[in-house]
C-alpha positions in Angstrom: -45.8 7.9 1.0 -43.6 5.0 2.1 -40.8 7.3 2.9 -43.1 9.4 5.2 -44.4 6.3 6.9 -40.8 5.1 7.4 -39.8 8.5 8.9 -42.7 8.4 11.3 -41.9 4.8 12.3 -38.2 5.7 12.9 -39.3 8.8 14.9 -41.7 6.7 17.0 -39.0 4.2 17.6 -36.5 6.9 18.7 -39.0 8.4 21.0 -39.9 5.0 22.5 -36.2 4.2 22.9 -35.5 7.5 24.5 -38.4 7.2 26.9 -37.3 3.6 27.8 -33.8 4.8 28.3 -34.9 7.7 30.5 -37.1 5.4 32.6 -34.3 2.8 33.0 -31.9 5.6 34.0 -34.4 7.0 36.5 -35.0 3.6 38.0 -31.3 2.9 38.3 -30.6 6.3 39.8 -33.5 5.9 42.3 -32.2 2.4 43.2 -28.6 3.7 43.8 -30.0 6.6 45.9 -32.0 4.2 48.1 -28.9 2.0 48.4 -26.8 5.0 49.5 -29.3 5.4 52.5 -29.7 1.8 53.4 -31.0 -1.4 51.8 -34.3 -2.4 50.3 -37.0 -4.4 51.9 -38.2 -7.6 50.1 -39.9 -6.5 46.9 -43.3 -7.8 45.7 -43.3 -7.7 42.0 -46.5 -7.1 40.1 -47.3 -9.3 37.1 -49.1 -6.5 35.2 -47.6 -3.2 34.0 -47.6 -0.4 36.7 -48.5 -2.9 39.4 -52.1 -3.0 38.3 -52.6 -6.5 39.7 -51.5 -5.4 43.2 -54.1 -2.5 43.0 -56.7 -5.1 42.0 -55.8 -7.5 44.8 -55.7 -4.7 47.4 -59.1 -3.2 46.4 -60.5 -6.7 46.1 -59.7 -7.4 49.7 -61.1 -4.0 50.7 -64.4 -4.7 48.8 -64.7 -8.1 50.6 -64.2 -6.4 54.0 -61.1 -8.6 54.4 -58.3 -6.1 54.6 -56.5 -8.1 57.3 -56.0 -10.9 54.8 -54.3 -8.4 52.4 -51.6 -7.9 54.9 -51.3 -11.6 55.4 -51.0 -11.9 51.6 -48.1 -9.4 51.6 -46.2 -11.1 54.4 -46.8 -14.6 53.1 -44.3 -13.6 50.4 -41.5 -12.8 52.9 -38.6 -15.1 53.5 -39.1 -17.0 56.8 -38.0 -15.0 59.9 -37.7 -11.7 58.1 -38.8 -8.4 59.6 -42.5 -7.8 58.6 -41.6 -5.1 56.1 -42.1 -5.3 52.3 -42.2 -2.9 49.4 -43.8 -2.7 45.9 -44.1 -0.1 43.2 -47.3 1.2 41.5 -46.7 3.4 38.4 -43.3 4.5 39.6 -44.5 5.2 43.1 -42.8 3.1 45.8 -44.8 2.0 48.8 -43.4 0.4 52.0 -45.6 -1.7 54.3 -44.5 -2.6 57.8 -45.8 -4.2 61.0 -42.4 -4.2 62.8 -42.6 -2.4 66.2 -39.1 -1.0 65.7 -40.1 0.7 62.5 -43.3 2.0 64.0 -41.4 3.5 66.9 -39.0 5.2 64.5 -41.8 6.6 62.3 -43.9 7.9 65.3 -41.2 8.9 67.8 -37.4 8.5 67.4 -37.4 9.8 63.8 -40.5 11.9 64.3 -39.1 15.0 62.5 -38.4 12.8 59.4 -41.9 11.4 58.9 -45.3 13.1 58.7 -48.4 13.3 56.7 -46.6 14.7 53.7 -47.8 17.1 51.0 -49.4 14.3 48.8 -51.6 13.2 51.7 -52.4 16.8 52.5 -53.6 17.3 48.9 -55.6 14.1 48.9 -57.5 15.1 52.0 -57.7 18.9 51.4 -61.3 19.0 50.4 -62.4 17.0 53.4 -60.2 18.0 56.3 -58.4 21.0 54.9 -55.5 22.2 57.2 -56.6 20.3 60.3 -54.5 18.5 62.8 -54.9 15.2 60.8 -53.5 16.5 57.5 -50.6 18.9 58.4 -47.0 18.8 59.6 -44.6 21.2 61.1 -45.8 24.5 62.5 -49.4 24.0 61.2 -49.7 20.7 63.0 -48.1 22.1 66.1 -50.5 25.1 66.1 -53.5 22.8 65.6 -52.5 20.6 68.5 -51.9 23.6 70.7 -55.3 24.9 69.8 -57.2 21.6 70.4 -55.4 20.2 73.4 -57.0 22.5 76.0 -60.4 21.4 74.9 -59.7 17.8 76.2 -58.5 18.7 79.7 -59.9 16.6 82.5 -62.4 19.3 83.7 -64.2 19.1 80.3 -63.9 15.4 79.8 -65.2 14.6 83.3 -68.4 16.5 82.8 -70.5 13.4 82.0 -73.9 15.1 81.5 -73.6 15.2 77.7 -73.2 11.4 77.7 -76.1 10.7 80.1 -78.7 12.5 77.9 -77.8 10.5 74.8 -77.2 7.1 76.3 -80.7 7.4 77.9 -82.1 7.8 74.4 -80.1 4.8 73.2 -81.3 2.6 76.1 -84.9 3.5 75.1 -84.4 2.3 71.5 -82.8 -1.1 72.1 -85.8 -2.7 73.7 -85.2 -5.0 76.6 -87.3 -8.0 76.0 -85.4 -9.8 73.3 -86.0 -7.4 70.4 -83.3 -7.7 67.8 -81.2 -4.5 67.4 -78.2 -3.7 65.4 -75.9 -2.2 68.0 -73.5 -1.0 65.3 -76.0 1.8 64.8 -74.4 3.3 67.9 -72.6 5.5 65.4 -75.8 7.6 65.5 -75.3 7.8 69.3 -71.7 8.8 69.1 -72.5 11.3 66.4 -75.1 12.9 68.6 -72.7 13.0 71.5 -69.9 14.5 69.3 -72.0 17.1 67.7 -73.5 18.1 71.1 -70.1 18.3 72.7 -68.4 20.2 69.8 -71.2 22.4 68.6 -73.9 22.4 71.2 -76.5 21.2 68.7 -78.8 18.2 69.1 -79.3 16.6 65.6 -81.3 13.6 66.8 -79.7 11.0 64.5 -80.5 8.3 67.0 -84.1 8.7 66.2 -83.4 9.3 62.6 -80.2 7.7 61.5 -80.6 8.7 57.9 -80.2 12.4 58.5 -78.6 14.2 55.5 -75.6 15.1 57.6 -74.9 11.6 58.8 -75.4 10.1 55.4 -73.1 12.7 53.8 -70.5 12.2 56.4 -70.4 8.4 55.8 -70.3 8.7 52.0 -67.4 11.2 52.1 -65.4 8.9 54.3 -66.1 5.9 52.0 -64.9 7.7 48.9 -61.9 9.3 50.8 -60.8 5.8 51.7 -60.8 4.7 48.1 -58.9 7.8 47.0 -56.2 7.1 49.5 -56.1 3.4 48.6 -55.7 3.9 44.9 -52.5 5.8 45.1 -51.4 7.1 41.6 -54.6 5.7 40.1 -56.9 7.9 42.3 -57.6 10.2 39.3 -59.9 7.4 38.0 -62.0 7.4 41.2 -65.5 8.9 40.6 -66.1 11.8 43.0 -69.7 13.0 42.4 -71.1 11.7 45.6 -68.0 12.9 47.4 -68.4 16.5 46.4 -72.2 16.3 47.0 -71.5 15.0 50.5 -69.0 17.8 51.2 -71.6 20.4 50.2 -74.1 18.9 52.7 -71.5 18.9 55.4 -70.6 22.5 54.8 -74.3 23.6 54.6 -74.7 22.1 58.1 -71.5 23.6 59.6 -71.2 27.0 58.0 -74.2 28.7 59.7 -73.1 27.5 63.1 -69.6 28.9 62.5 -71.0 32.2 61.3 -73.3 32.5 64.3 -70.4 31.9 66.6 -68.2 34.4 64.9 -70.9 37.1 65.4 -69.9 37.0 69.1 -67.3 39.5 70.1 -64.1 38.4 71.8 -65.5 39.8 75.1 -68.7 37.7 74.7 -66.7 34.6 74.0 -64.6 35.3 77.0 -67.7 35.6 79.1 -69.0 32.2 77.9 -65.8 30.6 79.2 -66.8 31.6 82.7 -69.9 29.4 82.6 -70.2 25.8 81.4 -73.8 26.5 80.3 -74.0 26.8 76.5 -70.2 26.8 76.2 -69.0 24.5 73.4 -65.9 23.3 71.6 -66.8 25.7 68.8 -66.8 28.7 71.2 -63.4 27.6 72.5 -61.8 27.5 69.0 -63.4 30.7 68.0 -61.8 32.3 71.0 -58.4 31.5 69.5 -58.9 32.0 65.8 -61.4 33.9 63.5 -60.4 31.9 60.5 -63.6 30.3 59.2 -61.9 27.6 57.2 -59.6 26.6 60.0 -62.5 26.4 62.4 -64.4 24.2 59.9 -61.4 21.9 59.3 -60.6 21.3 63.0 -64.3 20.7 63.9 -64.6 18.1 61.1 -61.3 16.4 62.1 -62.4 16.0 65.8 -65.9 15.0 64.6 -64.4 12.2 62.5 -62.4 10.9 65.4 -65.2 11.4 68.0 -67.9 9.7 66.0 -66.4 6.8 64.1 -63.6 5.6 66.4 -65.8 5.4 69.5 -68.7 3.9 67.6 -66.6 1.2 66.0 -65.0 0.2 69.3 -68.3 0.0 71.1 -69.7 -2.1 68.3 -66.9 -4.6 68.6 -67.1 -4.6 72.4 -70.8 -5.5 72.3 -70.0 -8.1 69.7 -67.5 -9.8 72.0 -69.8 -9.4 75.1 -72.5 -11.2 73.2 -70.1 -14.0 72.4 -68.7 -14.2 75.9 -71.5 -14.0 78.5 -69.1 -14.8 81.4 -67.2 -11.5 80.6 -70.5 -9.5 80.8 -71.4 -11.2 84.1 -68.0 -10.3 85.6 -68.4 -6.7 84.3 -71.8 -6.3 85.8 -70.6 -7.7 89.2 -67.8 -5.1 89.2 -70.3 -2.3 88.3 -72.8 -3.5 91.0 -70.2 -3.6 93.7 -69.1 -0.1 93.1 -72.3 1.7 92.0 -75.3 -0.5 92.7 -78.1 -0.8 90.2 -78.9 2.8 89.5 -76.2 5.2 90.7 -74.6 7.2 87.9 -70.9 6.7 87.7 -68.6 9.7 88.3 -65.4 10.1 86.4 -63.4 8.6 89.3 -65.7 5.5 89.3 -65.0 4.8 85.7 -61.2 5.0 86.2 -61.3 2.7 89.2 -63.1 -0.3 87.7 -60.1 -2.4 86.5 -62.1 -5.1 84.8 -64.0 -2.5 82.8 -60.7 -1.0 81.7 -59.2 -4.4 80.9 -62.2 -5.2 78.7 -61.8 -2.0 76.8 -58.1 -2.6 76.4 -58.7 -6.1 75.0 -61.3 -4.7 72.6 -58.8 -2.1 71.3 -56.1 -4.7 71.1 -58.1 -6.9 68.7 -60.0 -4.0 67.0 -57.9 -0.8 66.9 -59.9 2.0 65.4 -57.4 2.8 62.7 -56.3 -0.6 61.3 -53.8 0.9 58.9 -52.0 4.3 59.1 -49.6 6.0 56.7 -46.7 8.4 57.1 -44.6 9.9 54.4 -40.9 10.6 54.5 -40.4 14.4 54.8 -36.7 14.0 53.8 -34.5 11.3 52.5 -34.2 9.0 55.5 -34.4 5.3 56.7 -36.5 2.9 58.7 -34.3 0.8 61.1 -35.3 -2.7 60.0 -36.3 -4.7 56.9 -33.2 -4.6 54.7 -30.2 -6.9 54.4 -30.1 -10.7 54.2 -31.7 -11.1 57.7 -34.1 -8.2 57.5 -32.4 -6.5 60.4 -30.6 -3.7 58.5 -32.0 -0.2 57.7 -34.1 0.4 54.6 -33.5 3.6 52.6 -36.6 5.8 52.2 -36.7 8.7 49.7 -38.6 11.9 50.3 -42.4 11.5 49.8 -42.3 7.7 50.0 -45.4 6.5 51.8 -44.8 4.0 54.7 -47.9 2.2 55.8 -48.0 0.5 59.2 -50.7 -1.9 60.3 -51.8 -1.5 63.9 -54.2 -4.5 63.7 -51.7 -6.9 62.1 -49.0 -5.9 64.6 -51.4 -6.2 67.6 -52.4 -9.7 66.5 -48.9 -11.0 65.7 -48.3 -14.1 67.8 -44.5 -13.6 67.7 -44.9 -10.4 69.9 -46.8 -12.2 72.7 -46.0 -14.9 75.4 -46.5 -18.5 74.5 -50.2 -19.5 74.8 -51.1 -21.0 78.1 -54.2 -21.4 80.3 -53.5 -18.0 81.7 -52.7 -16.5 78.4 -54.9 -17.8 75.5 -53.9 -17.4 71.9 -53.7 -13.7 70.7 -56.8 -13.9 68.5 -59.1 -14.8 71.4 -60.9 -12.2 73.4 -59.7 -12.6 77.0 -59.7 -9.4 79.2 -58.2 -11.4 82.1 -54.8 -11.4 80.2 -54.4 -7.8 81.3 -54.5 -8.8 85.0 -50.9 -10.0 84.8 -49.5 -8.8 81.4 -48.2 -5.6 80.0 -47.7 -5.3 76.2 -44.1 -4.9 75.0 -43.2 -1.4 74.1 -44.7 -0.2 70.8 -46.7 -3.4 70.2 -50.0 -1.9 71.5 -50.8 1.5 70.0 -54.6 1.8 69.5 -54.4 5.6 70.0 -51.2 5.9 68.0 -48.1 7.0 69.9 -45.3 9.6 70.1 -45.9 13.3 69.7 -49.0 12.7 67.6 -50.7 10.4 70.1 -54.5 11.0 70.1 -55.4 14.0 72.2 -59.0 12.8 72.5 -57.9 9.4 74.0 -59.3 10.2 77.5 -62.6 11.6 76.1 -63.1 8.4 74.0 -62.3 6.0 76.9 -64.6 8.0 79.2 -67.5 8.0 76.8 -67.1 4.2 76.1 -66.8 3.4 79.8 -69.8 5.5 80.7 -71.9 4.0 77.9 -71.1 0.4 78.9 -71.9 1.1 82.6 -75.2 2.8 82.0 -76.4 0.2 79.5 -75.6 -2.8 81.7 -77.0 -1.2 84.8 -80.2 -1.2 82.9 -79.9 -4.6 81.1 -79.0 -7.9 82.6 -78.3 -10.0 79.6 -77.1 -9.7 76.0 -77.9 -12.3 73.4 -76.0 -13.0 70.2 -78.2 -12.8 67.1 -75.4 -12.8 64.4 -73.5 -15.5 62.6 -69.8 -15.4 63.5 -68.7 -16.2 59.9 -70.4 -13.0 58.7 -68.7 -10.7 61.2 -66.2 -9.1 58.8 -64.0 -6.1 59.4 -64.6 -3.0 57.3 -61.4 -0.9 57.1 -62.2 2.4 55.4 -60.9 5.5 57.2 -62.0 3.9 60.6 -62.6 0.2 61.2 -66.1 -1.0 61.9 -68.2 -4.3 61.6 -69.0 -4.8 58.0 -72.4 -6.5 58.5 -73.6 -4.8 61.7 -73.8 -6.5 65.1 -77.3 -8.0 65.7 -78.0 -8.5 69.4 -80.9 -8.6 71.8 -80.9 -7.0 75.3 -82.9 -8.3 78.2 -83.9 -6.4 81.3 -83.6 -8.1 84.6 -86.6 -10.4 85.2 -87.7 -10.3 81.5 -88.9 -13.6 80.1 -86.8 -15.8 77.9 -89.2 -15.7 74.9 -87.8 -14.2 71.8 -89.3 -11.1 70.2 -89.4 -10.3 66.6 -86.8 -7.8 65.3 -87.6 -4.2 65.3 -85.0 -2.9 62.9 -87.8 -2.0 60.5 -89.3 0.3 63.1 -86.6 2.9 62.4 -86.8 2.9 58.6 
C-alpha cells in the first residue's frame, strides 16, 4: 500500500517536473525567437497565475463602461517617455497593446501583408460574420472588397431619398416643445436606414425599437465583444443568448436572400437599369449565388451601417447639447446655404465646412471603433516599443494579437499642438480647431486607414450630415437633460453612450416651459 502510494507520488512528481521543464523550455525558446526578430515591449506582469488578474481588471473596466481608463492603466506602467506600447501574457498567449502612430501605420499600411485579422479572429467571429470582409484576409478579403466597393459609388450614396423618409419619422418622434427624448435611440433610425438601403425592407424599428431583429442584433454584439475580450478564457463565456440571437437574425435574413436568388441573372441585370426597387442585396446576388456569403456580407455592412453611424450621431447631439454656440453656428451655415426648408443635395452637404468640421471633431473624440486588433500573419515586427528608449522594433510571432486604440491615440496630448486660445486642450470639443489645423499623419483614423480603410466612409458621412441638417432645419434649440458625470463610453464592438443621451428639442417659437418626458410612450 505504502509502496504503491510512493510510486504514484514519484510518478506525479516526475510528470510535474517534466511539464514544468517543458513549459520553461517553451518560454525560453519563444523569448529567444522574439529576440531574434527584435526586442520586447515593456511587460506587464500579472500577479495571479495565467494573468487572471489582468483579465479581471480588463473586464471590470469594460463592465463599468470605462475602457479608456484601462488603456490609461496600461500606459501608467510605462517608463516615462517610452513609446505607448506594452505587452502581457494570458495563459501562454502574448498580447501587444499600442497607441503609437508609427506602429499603427506599420500594421495598417507599410507592413500590411504581414498583419491581418488572422485565423483565431476568423474562428471567433465565424458564427456571426462568417467569411465577410471584416473577418478574412488574403484573397477572400480582396474578393469581398471588390464585391462591396461598387455598392458605395457616389451615384448610390448621393441618392438621399432613403435618408429623407426615415429622418422625417425621427423628427416626428422627438417632440419639439421640450419633451425629453433619448437621442441615442437613433440606432433604431440608422437600423431602419441600413435595412432599407441594403435589403429594400422597412422594419419600422423607430416606432418599435424592441423588434426581435434589433434586440437579437444588439445581444449578439454584446456577447461577441466579451468573447473577443476574454482571449484564451473565452471558452467559459455563456453563449445561449448569442446562439438564440443568431437564429433570430438568420430567420429574418434567409427568406429575403432566398426570394432574391429566385430571380434569374437576366432579371437581376434588368433591375440594375432602374433604381426603383434595386437594393444592395440585388447587387451582391448579381455577383454571387452563394447564400452564406451573401448573408455574411449583408450582416457585416449592416453592423457597420447601423452602429457606427448611430454612435457618432449620439455623441454629436451630446456635444451640441453641451455647446449651444456650436449649434447656433451650424444653423447659421445651414440657413445661409439652404434656407429653412430646402432639402440639401449631396453637393450642399459637402460644401458646408463648419458641418464637416463638427463631424470631424466628433469622430476625433469618439471614433466608432475605440480599439481594433490585428494578428501577425507571419513572424514579423512593429517598428517601435523595444529597446531602452522604446524606439527599437518589437519582435512579433505569428498569430500574436496586436491591439491598437484609436480613441487613446486621438486623445493623446503629445500628438497635438500646445494648448492655446486658438487650440483648446485635446479633450475639449472645439470644431473651430479644424479651421487652421490638420492632424499629423496616422494620428486621426476614425475610419481606419490603409488598404482596409472603411469603404462605407462616404455613405456614413453623408447620412450623418443629412440627418443633422434636416433635424436642425426643423428645430431651433437643443437642451441638455443629462448629467455629465453619467455620460460614460460603452466600448463593445462599436462605441456608444453607456447611459443614453437625454435631450429636449425646441421648435422655433416654442415656449420655454419644460414638458414631461415621453420616453414611456414608446414602451
